[in-house]
C-alpha positions, 0 to 999 in steps of 0.5 A: 500500500502506497501512502500519499504523504503530501495528501495525508499531510494537507488533510491533517493540516486542514482538519487540525485548523478546522478543529482549532477554529471551531473550538475558538468559535465555540461550535466544536461541541456541535460538530462533535455531536453531529458526528456522534449522531451520524456515525455508523451504528451497525455494530450496536444494532446487531447486538441482541440480548435475550431477556427472560422473565422469572417469577416465583410463586 
């Protein structure tokens, strides 16, 4: 696998700059919340727990 270091570097610089700018503006929490809402939940949805009700008479 060949890594394109220039592209990786610039993407990292842009991401870091956006994080700093959003933090200074006070809207970084909003961006983090939207990432949380829209993340892939397939691993959570595939988990099923069996529930059994036991009663004693």
